[in-house]
C-alpha positions in Angstrom: 73.5 93.9 96.0 76.0 94.9 93.4 76.7 93.1 90.1 80.1 93.5 88.6 81.3 92.1 85.3 85.0 91.3 85.3 87.1 90.3 82.3 89.7 87.9 83.7 92.9 87.0 81.9 93.6 83.3 81.4 95.9 83.2 84.4 93.4 85.1 86.6 90.7 82.7 85.6 92.9 79.7 86.6 93.6 81.3 90.0 89.8 81.8 90.6 89.1 78.2 89.5 91.8 76.8 91.9 90.4 78.9 94.8 86.9 77.6 93.9 88.0 73.9 93.9 90.3 74.2 97.0 87.5 75.8 99.1 84.7 73.5 97.8 82.7 76.2 96.2 80.2 75.7 93.4 80.7 78.8 91.2 83.4 81.3 90.3 81.1 84.0 91.7 81.3 82.4 95.1 85.1 82.1 94.7 85.5 85.8 93.9 83.3 86.8 96.8 85.5 84.8 99.1 88.7 86.2 97.6 87.8 89.8 98.0 87.8 89.4 101.8 91.6 89.4 101.6 91.7 92.9 100.3 91.8 96.2 102.2 90.0 99.1 100.6 90.8 102.8 101.0 88.4 105.6 100.2 90.0 108.7 98.9 87.8 111.5 97.6 89.4 113.2 94.6 87.3 116.2 93.7 86.4 117.5 97.0 87.4 120.3 99.3 89.3 118.8 102.2 87.2 121.0 104.6 84.0 119.3 103.6 82.3 117.1 106.2 82.1 114.1 103.8 85.9 114.2 103.3 86.5 114.3 107.0 84.2 111.3 107.6 85.9 109.3 104.8 89.3 109.8 106.5 87.8 108.8 109.8 86.3 105.7 108.2 89.7 104.7 106.8 91.6 105.2 110.1 92.6 108.8 109.5 95.6 110.3 107.8 
């Protein structure tokens, strides 16, 4: 489990609140958990030799490049 503290702007807070109400959720935490399913994540190692095995696995995990 990961705990993340997020400072939302007033507009972002309203968006989360609307998502929460529309989807019948009880907390903003549940709303944010639901919202993150709409995002695609890409892992890009920054300080690593491109010949290292971990880098190759990360590219394979992300669909290659």
